[in-house]
Phi, psi and omega in degrees: 000134179288146177294145180297146179296153177299149178292137177222085192236013183303324184293342178283351189240099184296343181282353186269032173225152177279173178296340177271001179086011179269159178298136174255121184270091188269110181238043179230035183294333178296335176280310175195140183271149171293160186252132176284159180303325181301322178286315180301317181290323179295319179292320179299317177297318181295328178280342185252255190293341181262356194289135170192167176286171181238156172069357188232326186281147176261359181272163192298316184294323177297318178297319179294320179291325176298317177298320180292320180296314180287331174294325176297318177301314181297318182294317180294318179298316181296329181300329179252015175082017181254183177249155186299326181288352179261357188248119178259127172282133179231180177284349180163181179296326179300312179294325179298317179291319176301319181303313180291317182301322182272326188263342179299127193291340181244103180263104179236238179263145176234135176260118175252185176231167182299330188268008186292146170294151180306330181289350174248022175234302188298318180302321180293321177296313182296326183278358174093015178283153172268120190262127169247152188236122178275134179285180180248159172285166181303332180266008171093025175257156174295126185278095183288336173295318176294320179300319180300322180281338182273330186290138178224169176298349176285345181278120176270338188211145167239132183227109184233154172279136176291316175226130179293134179284351178252312187264341183072007181288143184257146179263140169280088187297319182300318178291320178300322178295317179299317181295316180296313184292334180296335178252009178087009180272162174258156182243121172255134180244129170275106186257017186305315183273345182275316187302323180286347190223356180227147171296132181233126173228104187296330179291313180293325180293327177085010179283171182254329175223146178219122183247138176202168184239161180278325191289339174275350179255028177071016178253191183286162169280168174084008177212144176209194183211148169241118169265135178216152176298140186306313184294332178284316178298321181294332181274353184263133177284163178300151176263323178233150180247156179155204178287161174077337184259013186249161169257302182215132181241128166228170178289343180269327188197145176235138172247156193245156176290159175288164173296151003273349184300331180305332185253016182236066181290140175085178177294126185282175175280081190295304184292327178295323177296321177298317178294324177301311180295322178296323178294318177300315180297321179297312181295318180295326180294327177281317180107118183296329177294319177295319179299316180298313180298320179300313181290326176301316180295319181293318178299315180298319180296313181293318180297323178296316180293315180293326180296338179275359182258121183290339184259016179241132174251127176259150181241148177090172183288158180297331181263035180303144186270096172074002188225134174229114176257140185205170176223139177257121185308132175078003182231123176292141180306328178295320178294319177299315180298323180292316179294319178297323180299325178295338178258018178063036174242124183250115172239173173258138178225128179149204180266356172059033182055040180215056184298320176301325178292320177300319177299319179296321181283343180077028179227152177283337185193165171226162167269140183228123171255126181230137187261160173227182182293343180267353183288154177209183184296336178295329177293320178294316180300318179293322178296314181296321177295323177294323176295317178298320179295321179298318176302315182297318180296311182288331176294321179290326178292314182288332179285000000 
């Protein structure tokens, strides 16, 4: 059987051109993905001829939009191997993690790792958890052997990233779940970087909570999801109060709706949910396995080119998932990013909301190139030319 053709999907993404009509080499997908026309058109329809509120109207269009909204929930849940009653729509993965940090009924110790995004650190601190930190292996993976020795029955929660947003290193979620459950802890996974590029089945992984966002999955901003085991969601009190999350309200006492509605106070992100489902459909039509193979090839190609440069340091494992972080000797990542921007190449430069990891790496910042399903070798070529141009500029300055 012939190998599948390389993905060639740039034309589906109107954002991948400059205002002058030239190709824009977008290598910041780990921050937020560009949107395909299918998602843009689905959101436009939901905002236009299909628009109405949900769950409240007795008129036909409201009923139809309610069906579409709940169908979106079902589609998103199925995408990660869950059921619709287990999936809570949130404003994003950050809110999903905050929801668990504040609403989980037993606040004790939580084990995090050195590579976590700030959104998987700060909520636990604010909610009053006692934080322990798992170290990394030399190649930048969460050290699960160390986690095994650190975990005690005092730990109520383990919260790890499935894929690091800086290093691209992947977690063995199934083993992490076994370790957490062995001491009676629950496992929350930050899946923001994994869901767009790896097959995810929350049941097979064995985790208890899984948080992710739509905008990194080629969908709209302002919406994400928390998947949780039914019995855990049912035991958690509401985090926010208001309309839609109630059963019966009096001034003396309020009773609450069952999950997931219990955690969705107020008018929801209706059109964003429609766009979320459209993004899932777009990705499923291409195939997450094909996307993964495509990104593996691009990562290998870029790492090979950077590895041949004596003045470049790469971070993270060689098999990083869709992400390559690096540093160019003598050049701050912000300066590199600015020069690349002049050549229509967009990378991320900074601490990537992972300051403890930067401290661990001993650098103030890194440059990060991250791929999406629309990326191709032309993006790598433009990046490499931009790096060469940066060398020439800094060489002339120092000379």
